[in-house]
N, C-alpha and C positions, 0 to 999 in steps of 0.2 A: 504494500500500500504506500502510495506517494502523495505528497501534498506540496503545493508551491510554497517556497520559503518566504515570499513576501506577502502571501495571502491574496494575491490577485491572479486571475486566470492568465495563462500564457506566460507566467514567470518561470525562471529556472527551477527545476525540481530537485529536491534533495531527498535521499532515502531516509526514512524515519524508522529507527529500530523499535520493535515491538517487545513487550515484556512487562511484567508487573512492576519492576523497579522504575521503569520510565513513566508508567502511569502515576506512581506515587510522587515522582519528582514534579510532573506536570501539575498535580494537585497542590503540592507545596507552593509552587510559583503562583498559581492562581490565588491561593489563600493570601500570600504575601501582597499581591497586587490589590486585592480587596481590602486588606488591612490598611494599606497606605492610603487608599481612597477614602476609607472611613475616617482615618485620622485627619485628613485634609478637610473633610466636610463636617468635622465635629461629631462623628459617630452617625451621621445621617446623610441624606442626599440620594439622588437616584430615585428609583421606583420603590425602594423598600429598605428596611434596615439591613446593614451589613453584618454578617455573623462574625464573631471572634475579633472584633476591632479593639485595639489597645494602643496606648501611647508609650513610647520608650521613655524610661527614666534616665536621670543624669548619668548613672553608672554605665548603662548600656550604650548611651551616646558616646561617652568617653572611650569605652572599649571599642566601639565601631570606628571611631576616628583616631584610635591609637594615642589617646591622651591619658592613658592610665598613670596614676601617681606612682612614683618610685617606691619600691618595697622597703620595709624597715631593715631588711637584711643587707641592703647596699651600704658600703662604707661611705662616710661623708668625705668630701674633697679635702685634701691635705692643706695645711696652712701655707706651704710654699706655693701650691697651685693657686690658692686664693690671692696670695700676695702678688704673684706674677700676672694673673688675669685681672687684677683690680684696675678699673678705669677712673677711679676717683682721685682727686688731688687734695692732699692734706694741706690746709692753708691756715695762716693766722689771720685774725680779723684786723683789718687796717682801716679804722674809721676815718682817719685823716685823708685817705686816698679819695673818698667821696667828696670831701671838701675841696681837694686840689682840682679835681676834674669839673666840679661845678663852677669853680672860678675860671677854669680854662674855657668852658662853654660861653661864659659871659664875655671873656676877652675875644673869643673867636667871632662873636656876633659883630663886634666893631671892626676887627681886622679884615674879615672877609667882605664886609660891606665896602670898605675902602679898596680892597683888592679887586672886587668885581664891579664896583661903581653901580650897584643895584641892591635891591632889598634881599638880604640873606638871613635865614633863620636857622639856627643850630640848636640841637637838643641832645642831651645825653640819654642814650637808649638803655645801656646796661654795662656793668662791669662784671666780668666773669673770670673765673680761674679754670684753666684747662692745661693739657699737655701741649707741647709745641707741635708735635705731629698732628694733633687734632686741629690745630689752627691751620696748618698747611693743607690738610684735606678739605677744610671748609672755605678756602679762598675761592671766590667767584672769578673765574678766568673769562676774558682777559682782564688783567689788573696790573697796575704799576706799583711796585713795592720799593720803598725807600729805606735805606739802612742809615741810621744815625748813631752817633757816639755821644755818650754822656761824659764830658771831659773830666769833671771832678770825681765821678764815680768809677772811671776807667772801665766802662762796659758799654754794651750796644743795645739798641732797641730797633723796632720796625715800625714803619708807617705805611699803611696800605690804603689806596683810594680805588674804588670800583669804577668800572667803565662808564656807568650812568653819570656820575659826578664829573668825570673827565670830559665827556662829550658836552655836558651842559655848560661847564666853564668855558670850553672852547667856543661854543656858540655865543655866549654872553660877551666874552672878551673880544672876539673878532667880528662882532656885529652880525652874527648869523641869525637864523630863525629861532624864535623863542617858544614855539609850540613843542609839544611832545615829539621827539624824534623817533624815527624808525629804528629797529634793531640792527646793529652793525656787527656782523660776525665774520670771522675768518680772515681778518686783516691785522697786520702789525701796526703799532702806534707810530705815527710820524714823528719826525724830529721836533716839529713845532709843538705837538702834544706833549712830548716828553719834557721839553723846556718849560712849558706852562705848568705842568704837573710838578716839576722840581721847584718852581717858584712858590706854588701853593703849599708844598710840603715845608718849605722854609718858614712860611708864615705860621703854620701850625706848630712847628718846633719852637719858634720864638715865643709863642703864647704859652706853650707847655713849660718852658723854662721860667717864665714869669709866674706861672701858677705855683711852682715849687719854691719861689723866693721866700715866702714867710717861714718855710721849714728849713730849707738849705739852699745855698747858692749853687746852681748847676747850669751849665750851658749845653744844649743839645745841638750838635754840629752835624749838618747833612754830609754824608759820606759818599753814597753812590745810589744809582737807580737801577733796579732789576725788573725784568719781565717774568722770568722763570722763578718760582718760589724756591726751587732747590738751590739756586745760586745766592739766595738771601738768608742762608742758614747762619744763625748767630748763637745757637745753643744746641744742646743735645735734644734728640727727638722726644725723650721721656721726661725732660725737665719741665717744671711748672712755670707757666707764664700768666700774665694778666692781660686780657684783651678788653680794651675799652672801645665800644662802638658809638660813634657820634653821627647823628643824622643831620644832613645839610640840605635845606630846601632853597632852591634858587628858581625864581620865576615859575612856581608851581611844579617844579621838577625836583625830585628827591634823589640824593645819593648818600653814600656812607663813607666815613673815614674810620679805619681800624687802627688803633694804637696798641702795639704789642710790646710789653716790657717784661723781660725775664725776671723771675723772683730774685735771682742773684744780683741784678742791677740795682734793686731797691734795698739791698742789704745794708749799705752805709747809713741809710736814714730810716731803717725799720723801727728803731727805738722811738722816733718821732711820729711815725705813721700809726703806731698802735695807740697813740693818745686819743682820748675821747673828745678833747677840744684843744684849741690852739694855746700853747704855753703851759700845758699840764706837765707836772713833774711827779714822778713816782718815787716814793721813799726819800724825799728830799724837802726839807723845810728851811728856807733861808733865814727866817726870823729866829727860829730856835737855834740854828747853827751860829748866828751872830751873838746871841745871848750866851751860848756855851763858850764861845771863843773869848768873850769879855770876862767871864768868870775864870777861865783858865789863865788869863793874863794877870789876874789878881791873886792867884794861888801861889803857895810857897813851893819852891823847887830846890832840891838838894844838888849842889854842884861839887865837883871834885877837881882840884888842881893837880895835874900830873907834872912833876918836875922833870922826870926822865924815865925812860923805859929801857930795859936791858934784858937780854936772854942769857939764862944760866942753865948749864946741863943738869939733868935730873940727878945724876950721881953726885954732883957737888952740893945740890940742895939737901940730899939725904945726909950728907956729912956735916951739916951745920950743927953747931952746939949753942947752948944757952949762953947769952952774953957776947956772942961773936959779932964783930962789927963788919958791915959791908961797905966797901968803897965803890961809890957810884961814879966818881970822877965827873961831876956835873960842872959845866962851865957857868960861871956867874951870869954871863950874858945870854945863856941859852933860853929860848922862848919857853914859856909855861903854857900848857894846854889845859883849857877849862872844859870839862865834859859834864853832861847830864846822862847818867847811865853809860851808854856806849856812844852817844851822839856828841861829837865835838862842836862846841858853840863859839868859843873865843880863843884867841892866842894873845899872850902878853908877857910882861916881865915881872919877876918876883922882887919884892922890896918890903919896906917897913913903913907903917903909918900909925902914929900915936901909940907906939909900943906894940903894935900888932903886925903880924905878917900879912902882907897885902899883895895883890896881883893887879898890875896896871894893864888894862885891856888896850891892846894896840891894833888888833885885827879882828874884824867880824867875819866868821867863816860861812855866813849865809845859810846856816842850817836851822834857823828858827822855825821856818814854815814846815820843814820836815819833822821837827819835834812836835809842832801843833797837830799836824796830820796824823802822827802816830798816836797822840793822846785821843784825838777824835775817833780814831778807828776802834779804840778800846771802850 
C-alpha cells in the first residue's frame, strides 16, 4: 500500500511500512498534535473538546530546551579560574574626579564656542572604569585618537573624537552645510580633517589641565594623532583605565569626545582625588599641631655637652681598675657638641661663667625641626 508523501494526488510516492509498531507511532504523533492545538486554544476550539490536553510545566520546558540546572555533584569553579575570567575592575572611589570633569565641561562650553564661532553645548555623559582592551573594542571606527602626555605626572592618556563630531566641525569651520549629513564610510581622513581635529584636541587638553589646577599643576601636551587604535597603545590590555564620555552638540548635530586616563597616570594625585570636597585633609589638624608645637617649645629639655669622643678596645676597658685615670688628650680649643639624646643641636666652646662651667654656642646645626618632628611622631 502506497500513499503520496505530500498528501496531494500525483505527488511522488513513498513506501509506507506496515506493522503494529508504526500504527502506535502514528497514534502518538496524532495525540501530540492534538495536545499542542488544545494548549494553543486554551483547552478548546474546533468542533469539540480535545482529549488529553495539558500544558508543560517549567521543569519540562527547561528539559526540552536543555536549560537544566547544574547538579549539586558538579565541582564549583576554582578560585584561579574565577580570578582569570573576572571582567570587573576593582577601583577606588574618586569623588574629586567628578568635580574636575564638571569644571572641564563648563570650560569647554566657552572654549568650543570660541573655536567654532557658533553655539556649542557640552554635557558630561558618564565616567566609567573598565579595562583598556574593553575600550579598544568599543571604539567606533573610523575615529581619530590623540595621544597626550601629562608632563608633571610622567605618563600618557588618550583623547578620542568620533567621526560625527569631526565631520560636523569641518562643516561649521569651513562654511559647509549645517543640516544633518549623510553617512560617510570607507574613506580615510584628509589632511585638513586631521589638522582641524588636532587643533580641537589641543583645546580640550588645555581645558583639562585647567580643571586639575585646584588639585595639582599639570600640563597635558599633545603628542601624536593615530587612526588605528593598536598604534595608540599606552598601557597594558588588562590595566584599569577611566573613560570619560562628553557629548558635544553643534548646530543640532551631536558627537562624542572620549577621554581615557590610565589609573597609573592619576597615581601622583590619588590622595587628593579621594577627598570628599576641595581642601579636605585626612588625619591632619593644623590648629592642634600648632598648639602642640607651642607647648613643646615651652617644655624642658635635657641637653648633654660632649667634650670629646674616643674609641677604646674592649680588652682595655675590661682591665680598668677603680680609681684609674683616663687621659682624653682634649684640646682646649676643640669644639663642644651639644646633643639632645642622639640629635646634635649646637656646637660651641667650653668656658666658665660666674663660677660655673658654660658652653658658648657658636654654630647652629639646623637640627631643631628634626627634633620637633621626632617628638610629634611620638
